[in-house]
C-alpha positions in Angstrom: -12.2 61.6 43.2 -10.6 58.9 41.1 -7.0 58.5 42.0 -4.5 58.5 39.2 -1.9 55.8 38.5 0.8 58.3 39.4 -0.2 58.2 43.1 -1.9 54.9 43.5 1.2 53.1 44.7 2.4 55.8 47.1 1.9 55.9 50.9 -0.6 58.5 52.0 -2.0 60.8 54.6 -5.5 60.6 56.1 -6.7 64.1 57.0 -9.6 64.4 59.4 -11.3 67.0 61.6 -12.6 70.5 61.1 -13.4 71.8 57.7 -14.8 75.1 56.6 -14.9 77.6 53.7 -12.8 80.6 54.5 -14.4 83.7 52.9 -11.8 86.4 53.0 -12.6 90.0 52.7 -9.5 91.3 51.0 -7.7 94.6 51.9 -10.4 95.4 54.5 -10.3 98.7 56.4 -10.4 98.4 60.2 -13.8 99.6 61.4 -13.7 102.8 63.4 -16.6 101.6 65.5 -18.6 98.3 65.7 -21.4 99.8 63.6 -19.3 101.8 61.1 -19.7 101.0 57.4 -16.3 99.7 56.4 -14.9 98.9 53.0 -13.0 95.9 51.6 -11.7 95.1 48.1 -13.3 91.9 46.9 -13.6 88.4 48.3 -11.8 85.1 48.0 -13.0 81.7 49.0 -10.5 79.0 50.1 -10.6 75.6 51.8 -10.1 76.4 55.5 -9.9 74.4 58.7 -7.4 71.7 59.5 -8.8 68.9 57.4 -9.7 70.7 54.2 -6.9 73.2 54.2 -4.1 70.6 55.0 -5.5 68.0 52.5 -5.8 70.6 49.7 -2.2 71.7 50.2 -0.8 68.2 50.4 -2.8 67.2 47.3 -1.4 70.2 45.5 2.1 68.9 46.4 1.1 65.6 44.7 1.1 63.7 48.0 -1.5 61.0 48.2 -4.1 62.2 50.6 -7.6 61.3 51.7 -10.0 63.6 53.5 -12.6 62.5 56.1 -14.8 65.3 57.3 -18.5 66.3 57.6 -20.1 68.8 55.2 -23.6 69.9 54.4 -25.4 69.5 51.1 -25.1 73.2 50.3 -23.2 75.6 48.1 -20.3 75.9 50.6 -20.0 72.1 50.9 -20.0 71.9 47.1 -17.3 74.5 46.9 -15.1 72.7 49.3 -15.5 69.4 47.4 -14.6 71.2 44.2 -11.4 72.6 45.6 -10.3 69.3 47.2 -11.0 67.4 44.0 -9.2 69.9 41.9 -6.2 69.5 44.2 -6.1 65.8 43.8 -7.6 64.9 47.2 -9.5 61.6 47.5 -12.9 62.7 48.8 -14.5 59.2 48.8 -14.7 59.4 52.6 -16.1 62.9 53.0 -19.5 62.6 54.6 -22.4 64.8 53.2 -25.4 65.3 55.5 -28.3 67.4 54.2 -29.4 68.0 57.8 -26.4 70.1 58.6 -24.7 73.2 57.1 -21.1 73.4 56.0 -19.0 75.6 58.3 -18.2 79.1 57.1 -15.6 81.5 58.4 -15.6 85.1 57.4 -12.1 86.6 57.6 -11.6 90.4 57.1 -7.9 90.6 56.0 -6.9 94.1 57.1 -4.7 96.5 55.2 -1.3 96.6 56.8 -1.6 93.1 58.3 -3.7 91.1 60.7 -7.2 89.7 60.3 -10.4 89.1 62.1 -12.5 85.9 62.2 -16.2 85.2 62.5 -17.2 81.5 62.2 -20.3 79.4 62.1 -18.9 75.9 63.0 -22.0 74.2 61.5 -21.3 70.5 60.7 -18.2 70.5 62.9 -20.4 70.9 66.0 -22.2 67.6 65.4 -19.4 65.4 63.9 -18.6 62.2 65.8 -15.8 59.6 65.5 -18.3 57.1 64.0 -19.5 59.6 61.4 -15.9 60.2 60.2 -14.2 56.9 60.7 -17.0 54.3 60.5 -19.2 52.6 63.2 -16.2 50.6 64.4 -13.6 53.2 63.6 -12.5 50.8 60.8 -11.6 53.4 58.2 -7.9 52.9 59.1 -8.2 49.3 58.1 -9.8 50.2 54.8 -7.0 52.6 53.8 -3.9 50.5 54.6 -1.7 52.7 52.4 -2.2 55.7 54.8 0.7 55.9 57.2 -0.1 59.3 58.8 -3.4 60.3 60.5 -3.6 64.1 60.7 -6.4 65.5 62.9 -7.1 69.1 63.6 -8.9 71.5 65.9 -10.5 69.3 68.6 -11.2 72.3 70.8 -13.7 73.5 68.2 -15.4 70.0 67.8 -17.3 69.2 70.9 -17.9 65.5 70.1 -14.2 64.9 69.2 -12.5 65.7 72.5 -11.3 63.9 75.6 -12.3 60.2 75.5 -13.5 60.4 71.9 -10.2 61.9 70.7 -8.2 59.3 72.6 -10.4 56.6 71.1 -9.7 57.8 67.5 -6.0 58.2 68.1 -5.8 54.7 69.7 -7.5 53.2 66.7 -5.1 55.0 64.4 -2.1 53.6 66.3 -3.5 50.1 66.2 -3.6 50.5 62.5 0.1 51.5 62.6 -0.5 55.1 61.5 1.6 58.0 62.9 -0.7 60.6 64.5 -0.4 64.3 63.9 -2.4 66.8 66.0 -3.0 70.4 65.1 -4.4 72.6 67.9 -6.6 75.6 67.2 -9.4 77.4 69.1 -8.0 76.7 72.6 -9.0 79.8 74.5 -9.2 78.6 78.1 -7.3 76.1 80.3 -9.0 72.8 79.3 -6.2 70.2 79.3 -8.8 67.4 79.4 -9.6 68.0 75.7 -6.3 66.5 74.5 -4.1 65.3 77.4 -5.2 61.6 77.3 -4.7 61.6 73.5 -1.2 63.1 73.6 0.5 59.7 74.3 -0.6 58.5 70.9 0.8 61.6 69.1 4.0 61.5 67.0 3.7 65.3 66.2 1.8 68.1 67.9 1.5 71.7 66.7 0.0 74.8 68.4 0.8 78.5 68.5 2.1 80.0 71.6 -1.2 81.4 72.9 -3.0 78.1 72.4 -0.2 76.0 73.9 -0.2 78.4 77.0 -4.0 78.0 77.4 -3.8 74.2 77.1 -1.1 73.9 79.7 -2.3 76.6 82.0 0.9 78.6 81.6 1.1 82.5 81.6 3.3 83.2 78.6 3.1 85.7 75.7 5.3 86.4 72.6 6.9 89.5 74.0 7.9 88.2 77.4 8.6 84.5 76.6 12.1 83.2 77.4 13.9 80.1 76.2 13.1 78.6 79.6 9.4 79.3 79.1 9.4 77.6 75.8 11.2 74.6 77.1 8.7 74.3 79.9 5.8 74.6 77.5 7.3 72.0 75.2 7.8 69.7 78.2 4.1 69.8 78.9 3.4 68.0 75.7 6.5 65.7 75.6 6.0 64.5 79.2 2.6 63.3 78.3 3.9 61.1 75.5 4.1 63.3 72.4 7.1 62.5 70.2 7.6 65.9 68.6 6.1 69.3 69.5 6.2 72.5 67.4 5.0 75.8 68.8 4.8 78.8 66.5 5.8 82.1 68.1 4.6 84.7 65.6 7.4 86.9 64.2 9.9 85.0 66.4 9.5 81.8 64.3 8.8 78.5 66.0 10.0 76.3 68.8 10.7 72.6 68.0 11.4 69.9 70.6 11.6 66.1 70.5 11.0 63.5 73.2 14.2 62.2 74.7 12.5 59.0 76.0 13.6 56.3 73.5 10.7 54.0 74.6 8.1 56.6 73.5 9.9 57.5 70.2 10.4 53.8 69.5 6.8 52.9 70.0 5.6 55.8 67.9 7.9 55.0 65.0 7.4 51.2 65.1 4.0 51.3 63.3 5.1 53.1 60.2 8.1 50.8 59.8 6.0 47.6 59.9 5.6 46.0 56.5 7.4 48.8 54.6 10.0 48.3 51.9 13.7 48.7 52.5 13.6 51.8 50.4 10.9 53.3 52.5 12.8 52.5 55.7 15.9 54.1 54.3 13.9 57.3 53.4 12.5 57.4 56.9 15.9 57.0 58.4 17.2 59.9 56.3 14.2 62.1 57.2 14.7 61.5 60.9 18.3 62.6 60.6 17.4 66.0 59.0 18.5 69.1 60.9 15.4 70.3 62.9 16.3 73.9 62.0 16.0 72.9 58.3 12.6 71.3 58.9 11.5 74.5 60.7 12.8 76.6 57.8 10.6 74.7 55.3 7.6 74.9 57.6 8.0 78.6 58.2 8.6 79.6 54.6 5.6 77.6 53.6 3.5 79.4 56.2 4.7 82.8 55.0 3.9 82.0 51.4 0.5 80.6 52.4 -0.5 84.0 53.8 -0.6 85.3 50.2 -4.0 84.0 49.2 -3.3 84.8 45.5 -0.3 82.5 45.4 -0.4 78.8 44.3 1.2 76.1 46.5 4.9 76.0 45.7 6.7 72.8 44.8 9.4 71.4 47.2 12.1 72.5 44.7 10.7 76.0 44.6 10.8 76.2 48.4 14.5 75.2 48.3 15.3 78.0 45.9 13.3 80.5 48.0 15.1 79.4 51.2 18.5 79.8 49.6 17.7 83.5 48.8 16.0 84.3 52.1 18.0 85.9 55.0 17.5 84.5 58.5 16.4 87.2 60.9 17.9 87.2 64.4 15.7 85.8 67.2 15.9 86.3 70.9 15.6 82.6 71.4 18.8 81.7 69.6 
């Protein structure tokens, strides 16, 4: 995609990792048995997975964003590229390999709430750091305007775990990018997938179930206490993460920051290097924001995103929606 003059001078986000087409079966009935013929009301195809979904939303918000992911030369890959380009995402670094197939997730969206998920991971199963970031992981040097590296779903990408994940994050930090990690697909205690990479992370997100699997804790939404959430957050913070957010279903989300000034200072240093005074001022203001306000914006965005028929709202629209939205009580506060 050719970038417009409107965003060419802005700092940007490099989104990397898992991509897929989400084929949603709308208003699906729940099957009475595994072999029962079950109805649904039409389909909708959306960019799914951490890389393509996040970059599409950021692009729609007119944030400068680049995508680096592996797709096949097939109809699903072409559909993903179309959606990303239409959203203003720079796809120059998307890798197309005719030897692989683009990942597809089939999601029955059930009447009354909830969904299922069937996925063919396809290209994500063979992607490597060198495929996505160059033989010497030098993509960071070639996109110096990118100040954030967002990576998602290492548990579903077998070649982008452990040592390889740490290698990518280390290269991003050497390039002075802040690292954001989104966890999905963690379904058993395998801390080695991400633990060595956590020390490079400014921000980490997982839902409660995934965070519990990663840490080996036994916690669920119904029985979790404030002490449980604090202990879970400490698993990530004690390994060097700067900020951790854990979503808790209907209870909202838990947010904690690292109290170690050395860790926070080292993580923040890179993005401040070489930036203008105005940028530094903006960063200082953003770090002073109330964490509850940040969570409010994140949660209302997530709620709106569930509605597949809705376009991505602008920041000002989110502010208006928040001002009219009551806060439900939570057992955690």
